[in-house]
N, C-alpha and C positions, 0 to 999 in steps of 0.2 A: 352338389350331386343332383343330377337330373332325374326326376321321378316322372315316369310316363303314366298318365291316367288312362284307364281303359275306356275306349269308346263304348257307348251302349250297344253298338252294332257288332262289336268284336266278340269272338267266341274263343274259348280254350279247347284243348283236345277233348276234355270231358264233355263238352257241349255238342260234339259232333254226332249227327244222327247215324245210328247203326245202319249198315247197308240193307239188312233185311227189312227194316222199317222204311227206308228210303224208297225201295222198289216194290213195296206191297201195299199200295194205298187202300185198295178196297177192303182188305182184311182189317187193316188198322182203323179205318173210318167206321166200319161196322161196329167195332168194339167201342169206339169213342162216342158213337151215337147213343149207345146205351148208357154211357157214363156222363153224357152231356158236355163233352170236352171238344167237340168238333171245331168251334170257332177259333180256338187257340191253336189247333194242331193242323188244320188243313194246309197251310202254307208249307209246313215241314215235309209233307209227303206228296207234293205236287208232281214230282218227277215221274211217278207211275203213269202219268198221262202220255209219256213219250212213246211214240210208235215209229221207230227208226232202225234201219239196217246198219247204221254207222257204228263203229266200235265204241265201246265205253272209254271214257277218259277220266280216270280217278283223280280226285283232288281233295285235300283236306278242307272241310268247310271252315272258313275263318271269318265269315261275315254273313249275317242273316238280315232279314227285313220282315217286319210284321205286316206284310201285305200279300194278297193272293197273287200267285204267279200268273203271267199271261200264258195261254196255252201254247204248247210247242208248235202246233199246226199254224197258229197265227204268226208266231215269231219267224217261222221258216217260209211262210207264204205271203207275208205282207211286209215288205221292207224295200228300202232304197239301195240299189247297187247299179248305178248308171252304166257301168261297163257292160251290163246285160240288158239295158233298156230303161226307159223312163217310167214304165208302169210298175205298180206295186207288186204285181204277180209275175212280171217279166223275169226277175232273177231266178225264181223257183223253176220256171219253165225252160230257161235257156242256159243256166249255169253248169249244166252237165258237160259242157265242152271244156271246162277248166280242168287242167291237169295239175294236181297239187303235190306230186312227187315226181322227180326230186325237186326240192325247194330250198333255197338259201336266202338269208337276209344279210345284206352288207351293212356294216356299221363303220362310218368313216367321218371325215371332217375334222373338227377340232378335238381330236382324241389322241392319247399317247399310243394306243394299241388298236389301230384299225383292223378289222377282221371280218371274215365272211363265215357265218354259222349256218350249218344245216339245221333245218327246222326240227328234225327228229332228235338232234343233240340237245335241244333245249330241255326236253323232259328228263334227260339224264343229268344235266347240269344243275337243274333247279327243282325243288319239290313244288308240285302244282297245288294251287288253292282253288276252292270253289267259293265264289262270292255272289251274293244275291243283290243286284242293283236295280234301281229304277232308272229308266232312260227316257227322256222326253225329246221328241223331234221338234225342229223349228216349225213344222207344219201344225203342231198342236196336238198330236197323238202321242201316247206314252205306253210303255210296257214295263213289266217287272220280270227280269230274266236272271236265272242262275248261270253265271259264267265260270269257266274253268281256265286258269292261266297262271301267269306269274307277274309280279310287280315289274313294271318297266324299269324301275330304278336298278333292279338287280342285273338286268341285261346291259344297261348303260355302264354300270360299274365295271364290267368286264373290259370295256374299251378305254376306261380311265379318261373321262372328260377333262379337257384342259381348263385352266382358270379363265380363259378368254371366251369359253363357250357360254352363250346366253339363251339359245333357242335350240329346239330339236325339230328337224324337218323329216317328213315321211313321204315315201313314194310307193305307189301301187304298180304292180306288173303292167307293162304295156305290151299287148299282143292281140291285135284285132282278130287273129284267127281263132283264139280261144275266147276272146271277149268281144262279141259282135257289136256291142253298144259303142265300142271305140271307133267303129266305122262312121259314126255320126259326129258332127261338129257341135253337139249340144254342150260339151265342155272341152277345155284344152286338155289333151292327154300327154303324159300319164296323169292320173289323179294325184294331187299333192295336198298335204296337210301340214300343220305346224302348231307347236305349243311352246311356251316358255320353258326353260330348263327346270325351273322350280315346280312348274305344273307337271312336267314329265316325271320328276323325281318324287312327287307327292305319293304317299302310301296308297291312295285310292286308285291311282292310274294303273291300268292293267293291260298287259298284252294277252289277249284271249286266244286260246287254242281250241276251246270247246264251249258248249252250252248244254244245259240239262243233262250233264254227266256223259255226254257223247262228244266226239270230235266235231268241229265246226262243219256244217253243211256248206257246200260251195256257195250257195246263194247268200250265206251270212258272213262271207269273208274269208273262207278257208284259204290257206291253212292257219293264218295268223292275222289278227286285226287289233286295232286300238279301241279301248273302252275307257272313256273319261266321264264318270257318272254325273258330274255336276255341269257338264256341257250339253249343248243341244246335240241331237242325234247326228248332225253332219260332222262333228268332231270324232268320227268313228271310222277312220280310214281302214279299208279292207285289203286283203291279199297283199300285204306289205312285202316289198323286196329290198328296200333301202331305208336306213335311218342315218341321218346326217346331222352332226352338231355344228352350229354356226354362231357367229357373233352378231348376225343381223336377222331381223324378223323375216322369216321365209314366206314366200307366196303360198296361198291356199286356193284350191280350185274354185270354191264358191265366191271368195273375195275377188278373184280374177274375173269371174263370170258376171257378178252383180255386186260391185263394191258398195253401192248405196243400200243394199239389203243385208249383206253378210259381212260382218266385221271379223277381225282376226280372233278376238277373244271368245266370242260365242257363249258367254255365260248365260245361264237361265236367269233372266231378270224380268219378272212380270210387269215391271213399271216401264219397260222400254218396248214399245210395240214394233213389230215388223211393219215395214211400210204398207203392206197389203192386208194385215190382219192383227188382231190383238194377241198379246202373249199372256194376258191375265188369266186365261182359262185353258184347260187341256182336257182331252178325252182319253181315258184309259181304254185300250183295245179290249173289246168284250163288254164294255159298259155303254149305256145309252146316255147317262147324265154326265155333263161336264163337271169338272172339279177345279178348285182354285190352284193355280200354279204356284209352287213354292220357290222362293229365291234360291238360286244355286241348286235347284231341283231337290231341295230338302237337305243338302249337304253343307249348308252355310256355316254351321258350327265348326266344321273341320277345314273349310277352304276359304272363308271370307277374308281371313288375314292375308291371303296372297294378294289381295287387291286393295288393301287399306290405303286410303289417300288417292285412289284413282277416280277419275270421272267416268263412271260406268255408262253414262249416256254417250259420251264421246268415244270411249273405248268399248264398243259394243261387240 
């Protein structure tokens, strides 16, 4: 009999923060100040900082993290989305041209049931989850973000992967009219990404539809993006239109652009430096002091077994 041990990050339904607490930070913190409980509780009520006109996107909280969340303003105004420009502020300034409805995702390749799914159908097919993840970018900055979405494994199961499938390839929308950054040759378009099938099926791997209890802003990859928390930030393909299962390692945009700098696996490994900078330290957005980078971004206990026996310097 298989007995599943509960991760220290996993929550049960009884652990879920009540909505009134979730959205009323100032009232709660005032009471906790008097009781001396603020250090333990601030992270649980960070979402009150959200100032967004976007609709709420409810999800049952299934994973937490005892770290302070990055501000919503930083997450939505300091990010990479080269389809809208190479500057960190470009996506927030230019992504208003993206039309996210109607939107479909095609799942094909080595599957028994290829299909095209309307993005709005996903919320009817699967219960959404809220998960708080830390995400470290290859450039050395990191954030803590509450994502709302569904495990990628559930979506792939609909298409019934064949036994010959070994990898999962992703593709972003290609439309220079909506995505002006695609008029530049800075990358080969459309943007593509890939992971091994076992990485895609891992319980941590999420298809995100929202953040901070709201639907995804355009600049953060609306309407659907990939979140693999133990990978560098560039394993986070946005505005996905196609998911294809294959028996061969698929190309990835950054590996095509600079193969000596960006490998296929992109695991967070503080012992393997980027050719132009060290990976041993990182800076959390909002903090001045750097902190030590954790192997696999701190998720080693859950994912290190995926790479047992691999030369992680060669397969970087």
